PAKOL-845372 format. One record per atom (N, C-alpha, C): atom name; residue in three letters; x, y, z. Coordinates in Angstrom, 3 decimals, m for minus. Layout:
// residues N
+-------+---------+----------+----------+----------+
: atomo : residuo :        X :        Y :        Z :
+-------+---------+----------+----------+----------+
:    CA :     ALA :        X :        Y :        Z :
...
+-------+---------+----------+----------+----------+
***
This chain:
// residues 64
+-------+---------+----------+----------+----------+
: atomo : residuo :        X :        Y :        Z :
+-------+---------+----------+----------+----------+
:     N :     MET :  m20.043 :   48.165 :   44.571 :
:    CA :     MET :  m20.752 :   47.952 :   43.122 :
:     C :     MET :  m21.492 :   49.051 :   42.639 :
:     N :     ALA :  m21.653 :   49.019 :   41.498 :
:    CA :     ALA :  m22.435 :   50.173 :   40.791 :
:     C :     ALA :  m23.849 :   49.704 :   40.664 :
:     N :     ASN :  m24.771 :   50.579 :   40.705 :
:    CA :     ASN :  m26.165 :   50.192 :   40.624 :
:     C :     ASN :  m26.539 :   50.272 :   39.211 :
:     N :     THR :  m26.842 :   49.206 :   38.550 :
:    CA :     THR :  m27.186 :   49.134 :   37.268 :
:     C :     THR :  m28.719 :   49.310 :   36.731 :
:     N :     GLN :  m29.378 :   49.510 :   37.921 :
:    CA :     GLN :  m30.861 :   49.725 :   37.827 :
:     C :     GLN :  m31.173 :   51.269 :   37.975 :
:     N :     GLY :  m30.106 :   51.971 :   37.948 :
:    CA :     GLY :  m30.407 :   53.341 :   38.280 :
:     C :     GLY :  m30.916 :   54.181 :   36.885 :
:     N :     PRO :  m31.289 :   55.449 :   36.933 :
:    CA :     PRO :  m31.981 :   56.300 :   35.871 :
:     C :     PRO :  m30.862 :   56.760 :   34.973 :
:     N :     GLN :  m30.059 :   55.909 :   34.247 :
:    CA :     GLN :  m29.002 :   56.365 :   33.424 :
:     C :     GLN :  m29.548 :   56.433 :   32.026 :
:     N :     GLY :  m30.910 :   56.154 :   31.846 :
:    CA :     GLY :  m31.392 :   56.332 :   30.408 :
:     C :     GLY :  m31.377 :   55.152 :   29.778 :
:     N :     ASN :  m31.065 :   53.990 :   30.227 :
:    CA :     ASN :  m30.893 :   52.596 :   29.466 :
:     C :     ASN :  m32.026 :   51.751 :   29.966 :
:     N :     HIS :  m33.261 :   52.220 :   30.321 :
:    CA :     HIS :  m34.337 :   51.236 :   30.719 :
:     C :     HIS :  m34.937 :   50.616 :   29.677 :
:     N :     ASP :  m35.041 :   49.206 :   30.101 :
:    CA :     ASP :  m35.483 :   48.272 :   29.144 :
:     C :     ASP :  m36.745 :   47.948 :   29.228 :
:     N :     PRO :  m37.664 :   48.526 :   28.284 :
:    CA :     PRO :  m39.201 :   48.527 :   28.522 :
:     C :     PRO :  m39.688 :   46.797 :   28.216 :
:     N :     ALA :  m38.885 :   46.124 :   27.674 :
:    CA :     ALA :  m39.210 :   44.539 :   27.584 :
:     C :     ALA :  m39.034 :   43.900 :   28.842 :
:     N :     GLY :  m38.199 :   44.426 :   29.802 :
:    CA :     GLY :  m38.016 :   43.749 :   30.979 :
:     C :     GLY :  m39.001 :   44.279 :   32.110 :
:     N :     ASN :  m40.257 :   44.660 :   31.797 :
:    CA :     ASN :  m41.193 :   44.865 :   32.553 :
:     C :     ASN :  m41.827 :   43.776 :   33.277 :
:     N :     THR :  m41.726 :   44.088 :   34.735 :
:    CA :     THR :  m42.314 :   43.004 :   35.700 :
:     C :     THR :  m43.715 :   42.716 :   35.413 :
:     N :     GLN :  m44.672 :   43.635 :   34.895 :
:    CA :     GLN :  m46.001 :   43.430 :   34.837 :
:     C :     GLN :  m46.361 :   42.551 :   33.585 :
:     N :     MET :  m45.531 :   43.025 :   32.550 :
:    CA :     MET :  m45.545 :   42.303 :   31.253 :
:     C :     MET :  m45.117 :   40.780 :   31.336 :
:     N :     PHE :  m44.147 :   40.607 :   32.123 :
:    CA :     PHE :  m43.674 :   39.060 :   32.422 :
:     C :     PHE :  m44.934 :   38.365 :   33.237 :
:     N :     ARG :  m45.298 :   39.005 :   34.184 :
:    CA :     ARG :  m46.325 :   38.190 :   35.021 :
:     C :     ARG :  m47.673 :   37.946 :   34.137 :
:     N :     ALA :  m47.976 :   38.927 :   33.172 :
:    CA :     ALA :  m49.163 :   38.607 :   32.204 :
:     C :     ALA :  m48.796 :   37.512 :   31.364 :
:     N :     PHE :  m47.662 :   37.301 :   31.047 :
:    CA :     PHE :  m47.250 :   36.366 :   29.931 :
:     C :     PHE :  m47.192 :   35.028 :   30.730 :
:     N :     VAL :  m46.702 :   35.059 :   31.930 :
:    CA :     VAL :  m46.765 :   33.648 :   32.831 :
:     C :     VAL :  m48.248 :   33.343 :   33.062 :
:     N :     ASP :  m48.915 :   34.183 :   33.405 :
:    CA :     ASP :  m50.320 :   33.980 :   33.881 :
:     C :     ASP :  m51.167 :   33.510 :   32.654 :
:     N :     GLU :  m50.763 :   33.600 :   31.356 :
:    CA :     GLU :  m51.498 :   33.216 :   30.230 :
:     C :     GLU :  m51.557 :   31.746 :   30.106 :
:     N :     ALA :  m50.696 :   30.978 :   30.706 :
:    CA :     ALA :  m50.584 :   29.345 :   30.614 :
:     C :     ALA :  m51.793 :   28.868 :   31.486 :
:     N :     PRO :  m52.432 :   27.842 :   30.955 :
:    CA :     PRO :  m53.542 :   27.307 :   31.892 :
:     C :     PRO :  m53.006 :   26.541 :   33.038 :
:     N :     GLN :  m53.517 :   26.541 :   34.210 :
:    CA :     GLN :  m52.973 :   25.993 :   35.336 :
:     C :     GLN :  m52.909 :   24.470 :   35.340 :
:     N :     GLY :  m53.728 :   23.700 :   34.619 :
:    CA :     GLY :  m53.678 :   22.260 :   34.566 :
:     C :     GLY :  m52.569 :   21.783 :   33.824 :
:     N :     ALA :  m52.073 :   22.567 :   32.736 :
:    CA :     ALA :  m50.905 :   22.191 :   31.985 :
:     C :     ALA :  m49.773 :   22.379 :   32.775 :
:     N :     GLN :  m49.593 :   23.428 :   33.804 :
:    CA :     GLN :  m48.558 :   23.655 :   34.546 :
:     C :     GLN :  m48.327 :   22.496 :   35.644 :
:     N :     GLN :  m49.394 :   22.009 :   36.256 :
:    CA :     GLN :  m49.515 :   21.004 :   37.146 :
:     C :     GLN :  m49.250 :   19.611 :   36.647 :
:     N :     ALA :  m49.595 :   19.466 :   35.467 :
:    CA :     ALA :  m49.263 :   18.244 :   34.908 :
:     C :     ALA :  m47.804 :   18.009 :   34.559 :
:     N :     ALA :  m47.317 :   19.121 :   34.051 :
:    CA :     ALA :  m45.874 :   19.045 :   33.583 :
:     C :     ALA :  m44.960 :   18.956 :   34.930 :
:     N :     ALA :  m45.516 :   19.655 :   35.998 :
:    CA :     ALA :  m44.778 :   19.685 :   37.203 :
:     C :     ALA :  m44.833 :   18.214 :   37.996 :
:     N :     ALA :  m45.858 :   17.676 :   37.770 :
:    CA :     ALA :  m45.983 :   16.437 :   38.501 :
:     C :     ALA :  m45.357 :   15.237 :   37.831 :
:     N :     SER :  m45.090 :   15.339 :   36.469 :
:    CA :     SER :  m44.662 :   14.216 :   35.785 :
:     C :     SER :  m43.157 :   14.307 :   35.592 :
:     N :     GLY :  m42.599 :   15.592 :   35.919 :
:    CA :     GLY :  m41.115 :   15.914 :   35.733 :
:     C :     GLY :  m40.331 :   15.021 :   36.664 :
:     N :     PRO :  m40.537 :   15.334 :   38.034 :
:    CA :     PRO :  m39.632 :   14.576 :   39.007 :
:     C :     PRO :  m40.042 :   13.078 :   39.003 :
:     N :     ARG :  m41.274 :   12.669 :   38.822 :
:    CA :     ARG :  m41.556 :   11.309 :   38.757 :
:     C :     ARG :  m40.742 :   10.477 :   37.588 :
:     N :     LEU :  m40.609 :   11.160 :   36.415 :
:    CA :     LEU :  m39.981 :   10.682 :   35.378 :
:     C :     LEU :  m38.458 :   10.597 :   35.709 :
:     N :     GLY :  m37.859 :   11.714 :   36.175 :
:    CA :     GLY :  m36.494 :   11.370 :   36.518 :
:     C :     GLY :  m36.227 :   10.409 :   37.626 :
:     N :     LEU :  m37.090 :   10.327 :   38.462 :
:    CA :     LEU :  m36.917 :    9.129 :   39.393 :
:     C :     LEU :  m36.925 :    7.806 :   38.826 :
:     N :     ILE :  m37.766 :    7.471 :   37.927 :
:    CA :     ILE :  m37.981 :    6.429 :   37.137 :
:     C :     ILE :  m36.529 :    6.131 :   36.430 :
:     N :     ILE :  m36.175 :    7.082 :   35.700 :
:    CA :     ILE :  m34.784 :    6.896 :   34.863 :
:     C :     ILE :  m33.680 :    6.722 :   35.917 :
:     N :     GLY :  m33.738 :    7.478 :   36.970 :
:    CA :     GLY :  m32.400 :    7.154 :   37.972 :
:     C :     GLY :  m32.394 :    5.663 :   38.495 :
:     N :     VAL :  m33.707 :    5.230 :   38.707 :
:    CA :     VAL :  m33.778 :    3.756 :   39.248 :
:     C :     VAL :  m33.486 :    2.860 :   38.254 :
:     N :     VAL :  m33.799 :    2.984 :   36.860 :
:    CA :     VAL :  m33.501 :    2.142 :   35.888 :
:     C :     VAL :  m31.983 :    2.136 :   35.628 :
:     N :     VAL :  m31.291 :    3.279 :   35.676 :
:    CA :     VAL :  m29.793 :    3.533 :   35.343 :
:     C :     VAL :  m29.172 :    2.887 :   36.798 :
:     N :     ALA :  m29.469 :    2.870 :   37.896 :
:    CA :     ALA :  m29.005 :    2.315 :   39.117 :
:     C :     ALA :  m29.085 :    0.823 :   38.902 :
:     N :     VAL :  m30.234 :    0.184 :   38.623 :
:    CA :     VAL :  m30.233 :   m1.176 :   38.356 :
:     C :     VAL :  m29.477 :   m1.705 :   37.384 :
:     N :     ALA :  m29.138 :   m0.924 :   36.154 :
:    CA :     ALA :  m28.370 :   m1.539 :   35.096 :
:     C :     ALA :  m26.858 :   m1.404 :   35.536 :
:     N :     ILE :  m26.476 :   m0.402 :   36.350 :
:    CA :     ILE :  m25.224 :   m0.456 :   36.702 :
:     C :     ILE :  m24.705 :   m1.356 :   37.648 :
:     N :     VAL :  m25.748 :   m1.791 :   38.649 :
:    CA :     VAL :  m25.543 :   m2.708 :   39.584 :
:     C :     VAL :  m25.539 :   m4.208 :   38.915 :
:     N :     ALA :  m26.402 :   m4.302 :   37.950 :
:    CA :     ALA :  m26.279 :   m5.692 :   37.067 :
:     C :     ALA :  m25.053 :   m5.739 :   36.464 :
:     N :     ALA :  m24.400 :   m4.780 :   35.774 :
:    CA :     ALA :  m23.192 :   m4.675 :   35.129 :
:     C :     ALA :  m22.149 :   m5.124 :   36.110 :
:     N :     VAL :  m22.060 :   m4.416 :   37.175 :
:    CA :     VAL :  m21.053 :   m4.658 :   38.196 :
:     C :     VAL :  m20.984 :   m6.150 :   38.553 :
:     N :     ALA :  m22.415 :   m6.619 :   38.776 :
:    CA :     ALA :  m22.410 :   m8.129 :   39.457 :
:     C :     ALA :  m22.025 :   m9.023 :   38.189 :
:     N :     TRP :  m22.339 :   m8.676 :   36.974 :
:    CA :     TRP :  m22.004 :   m9.533 :   35.862 :
:     C :     TRP :  m20.360 :   m9.730 :   35.599 :
:     N :     LEU :  m19.809 :   m8.413 :   35.781 :
:    CA :     LEU :  m18.444 :   m8.408 :   35.745 :
:     C :     LEU :  m17.649 :   m9.189 :   36.838 :
:     N :     ALA :  m18.316 :   m8.973 :   38.038 :
:    CA :     ALA :  m17.710 :   m9.594 :   39.245 :
:     C :     ALA :  m17.870 :  m11.325 :   39.064 :
:     N :     LEU :  m19.027 :  m11.682 :   38.659 :
:    CA :     LEU :  m19.090 :  m13.161 :   38.534 :
:     C :     LEU :  m18.521 :  m13.860 :   37.266 :
:     N :     SER :  m18.141 :  m13.091 :   36.439 :
:    CA :     SER :  m17.458 :  m13.542 :   34.942 :
:     C :     SER :  m16.008 :  m13.733 :   35.216 :
+-------+---------+----------+----------+----------+
***
């Protein structure tokens, strides 16, 4: 494979790792933790509701 990161003169200054880290570190830590904590929990709740609805629909069809 060719090395695409070599010094061919097509360096992207916007792709600087230090600039990216500075951008990411600007976000407050509390907001990141709240979003991370609520994401999986919300997905679990939705999954359980969908599973109960499917089981109820299958039982209703089997009994009717």
